Structure formats: structure tokens, C-alpha cells
N, CA and C of each residue as an Amber inpcrd file, in Angstrom:
protein
   240
  95.9000000 103.5770000  79.6830000  96.1990000 103.3790000  81.0990000
  97.1190000 104.6150000  81.4450000  96.8250000 105.2690000  82.6220000
  97.5380000 106.4310000  83.1600000  98.7300000 105.8370000  83.9070000
  99.8880000 106.4270000  83.7120000 100.9790000 106.0530000  84.5520000
 101.3510000 107.1710000  85.4170000 101.5650000 106.8120000  86.5780000
 102.0720000 107.8310000  87.7780000 103.3060000 107.4160000  88.1860000
 104.2740000 108.2860000  88.0840000 105.6500000 107.9460000  88.5790000
 106.0530000 108.7280000  89.7940000 106.3910000 107.9670000  90.8120000
 106.8520000 108.7670000  92.0350000 108.2630000 108.4610000  92.3530000
 109.0820000 109.5760000  92.4770000 110.4290000 109.4500000  92.7740000
 110.7080000 108.7650000  94.1380000 111.6190000 107.8180000  94.0310000
 112.0750000 107.1840000  95.2260000 113.6170000 107.3870000  95.5020000
 114.1510000 108.3590000  94.8290000 115.5830000 108.7370000  94.9230000
 115.8420000 109.1760000  96.4060000 117.0070000 109.4290000  96.7390000
 117.5120000 109.8160000  98.0710000 116.5960000 111.0120000  98.6230000
 116.6540000 112.0200000  97.8890000 115.9670000 113.2870000  98.4210000
 114.4590000 112.9310000  98.6810000 113.8190000 112.4080000  97.7350000
 112.3220000 112.2410000  97.7830000 112.1680000 111.1330000  98.8590000
 112.8990000 110.1170000  98.8280000 112.7200000 109.0620000  99.9590000
 112.7370000 109.7110000 101.3170000 113.6720000 110.6870000 101.5840000
 113.7790000 111.3110000 102.9340000 112.4310000 112.1940000 103.0840000
 111.9500000 112.5970000 101.9740000 110.6970000 113.5580000 102.1740000
 109.4370000 112.7470000 102.1710000 109.5060000 111.4490000 102.1680000
 108.4060000 110.6810000 102.3810000 107.6020000 110.0920000 101.2940000
 108.5510000 109.6360000 100.2740000 107.9040000 109.1710000  99.0170000
 107.1080000 107.8460000  99.3390000 107.5120000 107.0520000 100.1870000
 106.8540000 105.7380000 100.5160000 105.4080000 106.0540000 101.0320000
 105.1790000 107.0770000 101.8080000 103.9520000 107.5030000 102.3370000
 103.1160000 107.9310000 101.2440000 103.6530000 108.6970000 100.2590000
 102.8950000 109.2720000  99.0360000 102.4360000 108.1150000  98.1580000
 103.4450000 107.1660000  97.8100000 102.9840000 106.0520000  97.2650000
 101.8300000 105.1700000  97.7990000 102.0080000 104.8630000  99.0490000
 100.9380000 104.1020000  99.7850000  99.6870000 104.7670000  99.7970000
  99.5160000 106.1640000  99.8960000  98.2980000 106.9140000  99.9130000
  97.7400000 106.9800000  98.4170000  98.6290000 107.0860000  97.4380000
  98.1020000 106.8810000  95.9670000  97.4780000 105.5590000  95.8250000
  98.2590000 104.5410000  96.2640000  97.6560000 103.1360000  96.0190000
  96.2610000 103.0860000  96.7070000  96.1270000 103.5890000  97.8810000
  94.7640000 103.5150000  98.6090000  93.7210000 104.2230000  97.9530000
  94.0360000 105.4660000  97.3380000  93.1740000 106.1700000  96.5820000
  92.6730000 105.6180000  95.3430000  93.6960000 104.9730000  94.5780000
  93.3420000 104.1330000  93.4160000  92.3830000 103.1240000  93.6070000
  92.6900000 102.3990000  94.6490000  91.8140000 101.1150000  95.1640000
  90.3380000 101.6630000  95.5130000  90.3240000 102.5750000  96.3210000
  89.0610000 103.2630000  96.8080000  88.2080000 103.6660000  95.6900000
  88.7770000 104.1710000  94.6670000  88.1100000 104.6140000  93.4080000
  87.8170000 103.5790000  92.3560000  88.2830000 102.2880000  92.7170000
  88.2570000 101.1860000  91.7110000  88.8630000 101.4730000  90.4400000
  90.1030000 102.0920000  90.4990000  90.7200000 102.4800000  89.1890000
  92.0250000 101.6400000  89.0370000  92.1130000 100.3990000  89.4590000
  93.1700000  99.6960000  89.3540000  93.4570000  99.3060000  87.8950000
  92.3910000  99.2250000  87.0820000  92.5490000  99.0070000  85.6420000
  92.8900000 100.1060000  84.8090000  92.8520000 101.2940000  85.4550000
  93.0370000 102.5530000  84.6760000  94.3630000 103.3220000  84.9230000
  95.0010000 102.8760000  86.1030000  96.1910000 103.7670000  86.7540000
  97.1240000 102.7960000  87.1500000  98.4660000 102.9450000  86.8650000
  99.4460000 102.1660000  87.2440000 100.5080000 103.2290000  87.9360000
 100.9160000 102.8280000  89.1510000 101.8860000 103.5920000  90.0080000
 103.1570000 102.9540000  89.9580000 104.1810000 103.7360000  89.5200000
 105.5440000 103.1900000  89.3280000 106.5840000 103.9960000  90.1920000
 107.4910000 103.2920000  90.7410000 108.7260000 104.0800000  91.4080000
 109.6370000 104.5450000  90.2380000 110.2560000 105.6580000  90.6060000
 111.1510000 106.1820000  89.5890000 112.3770000 106.7490000  90.3910000
 113.4510000 106.9010000  89.8230000 114.5250000 107.7680000  90.3050000
 114.4450000 109.0670000  89.8610000 115.3860000 109.9160000  90.2830000
 115.2210000 111.3260000  90.0790000 114.3250000 111.8830000  88.9460000
 113.4550000 112.6600000  89.1840000 112.6600000 113.3940000  88.1650000
 113.1000000 114.8440000  87.8640000 114.1130000 115.2210000  88.6440000
 114.6530000 116.4580000  88.5100000 114.1460000 117.5650000  89.1110000
 113.1480000 117.4130000  90.0870000 112.5500000 118.4860000  90.9080000
 112.6590000 118.1370000  92.2750000 113.7180000 118.1760000  93.0630000
 113.9630000 117.6480000  94.4010000 113.8040000 118.8240000  95.4840000
 113.4880000 120.1060000  94.9110000 113.5190000 121.1990000  95.6180000
 112.5540000 121.2160000  96.8300000 111.2580000 120.8830000  96.6240000
 110.2220000 121.0000000  97.6120000 109.9410000 119.7390000  98.2100000
 109.0350000 118.9420000  97.7160000 108.4910000 117.6450000  98.3840000
 108.8680000 116.5130000  97.3390000 108.0010000 115.5400000  97.4180000
 108.1840000 114.3050000  96.6400000 107.8940000 114.6780000  95.1590000
 108.6920000 114.2590000  94.2570000 108.3000000 114.5420000  92.8610000
 107.4340000 113.3750000  92.3110000 106.2450000 113.8340000  91.7040000
 105.3310000 112.9120000  91.1360000 105.1040000 113.4370000  89.6340000
 105.1960000 112.4840000  88.7500000 104.9420000 112.7800000  87.3150000
 103.6150000 112.1140000  86.7720000 102.7580000 112.8530000  86.2440000
 101.5960000 112.4180000  85.5140000 101.7080000 112.9460000  84.2080000
 101.5980000 112.0210000  83.2550000 101.8210000 112.3300000  81.8010000
 103.1760000 113.0800000  81.7320000 103.1870000 114.3590000  81.2290000
 104.4670000 115.0660000  81.2050000 104.7580000 116.1150000  82.1950000
 103.8090000 116.1240000  83.3730000 103.7480000 117.1260000  84.2610000
 104.2340000 116.5870000  85.6040000 105.3540000 117.3740000  86.1150000
 105.9140000 116.8480000  87.4650000 105.4400000 117.8430000  88.4750000
 105.0630000 117.3200000  89.5370000 104.4610000 118.1410000  90.7070000
 105.2080000 117.6660000  91.9940000 105.0830000 118.6080000  92.9440000
 105.7650000 118.2410000  94.3350000 104.5530000 117.9560000  95.2790000
 104.6990000 116.7800000  95.8160000 103.5010000 116.1840000  96.5180000
 104.1960000 115.9440000  97.9290000 103.2650000 115.9950000  98.9580000
 103.6060000 115.3590000 100.2640000 102.4340000 114.7450000 100.7730000
 102.7420000 114.0830000 102.1200000 101.5320000 113.2540000 102.6360000
 100.2270000 114.2040000 102.7790000 100.3690000 115.4300000 103.0970000
  99.3080000 116.2230000 103.4010000  98.6570000 116.7710000 102.1820000
  99.2800000 116.7410000 101.0540000  98.6640000 117.2430000  99.8090000
  98.3170000 116.1560000  98.7980000  98.5620000 114.8560000  99.1720000
  98.3730000 113.8590000  98.0350000  97.0250000 113.6610000  97.6730000
  95.9690000 113.6840000  98.6330000  94.5210000 113.7000000  98.3270000
  94.1650000 114.8190000  97.2900000  94.4450000 116.0620000  97.6050000
  94.2280000 117.0890000  96.7960000  94.7440000 116.9280000  95.3250000
  96.0310000 116.4910000  95.3660000  96.7560000 116.2880000  94.1420000
  96.0510000 115.1680000  93.3550000  95.5990000 114.0540000  93.9070000
  94.9960000 112.9780000  93.2840000  93.6080000 113.4310000  92.5160000
  92.9130000 114.3010000  93.3020000  91.5670000 114.7560000  92.9020000
  91.7180000 115.6760000  91.7210000  92.7620000 116.5360000  91.7440000
  92.8400000 117.5600000  90.7260000  93.6200000 117.1480000  89.5540000
  94.7190000 116.3900000  89.8400000  95.6340000 116.0590000  88.7380000
  95.5280000 114.6130000  88.0790000  94.7700000 113.8270000  88.8750000
  94.6020000 112.4060000  88.3250000  93.1910000 112.1630000  87.8850000
  92.2360000 112.4570000  88.8020000  90.8870000 112.2070000  88.4750000
  90.4720000 113.2070000  87.3300000  90.9770000 114.3640000  87.3270000
  90.6080000 115.3600000  86.3610000  91.0840000 114.9990000  85.0650000
  92.0220000 114.0180000  84.9140000  92.6010000 113.6760000  83.5590000
  92.0100000 112.4310000  83.0220000  91.2000000 111.6110000  83.8960000
  90.6960000 110.3830000  83.4000000  89.4090000 110.6230000  82.4410000
């Protein structure tokens, strides 16, 4: 099972972490991957500089509402 952690700490919350989580949930459901992917809220992942911090395996990326689809296709589907 792949675990995706999305920061919901103060900085990431203000940058739209709830929208990123919602879109990731939609993408997982659309691809019928509910049995393969779990999305978890997390507090600070240590990279609050740009956008919302998202951790997949040991890689932390900055994602926002407009880049979440590309992130999902490249960093999540590419690892399944």
C-alpha cells in the first residue's frame, strides 16, 4: 500500500492543503486505486517554502491545486 502524506500544518493549510487532499482523493477514486493508496494528513514535513508539502515514500514535493494532477500522474501512478 502506497502512503501519501499531505501537510496540514499552518503554512500548508494557508497554501491550500485541503484542496490538494480533496483532489488527490478524487484522482485515487477515479483510477480505482482505493485499495492501493492511502492519503494521510501530516504536520510539518519541513519544506514550507513553496506550496503544500506532499510526501510519497521518502520524497517530499511541493504541490498546489494547479499542479496536483501532474504530480499524481508522474509521482504516484509512475510508482505503482
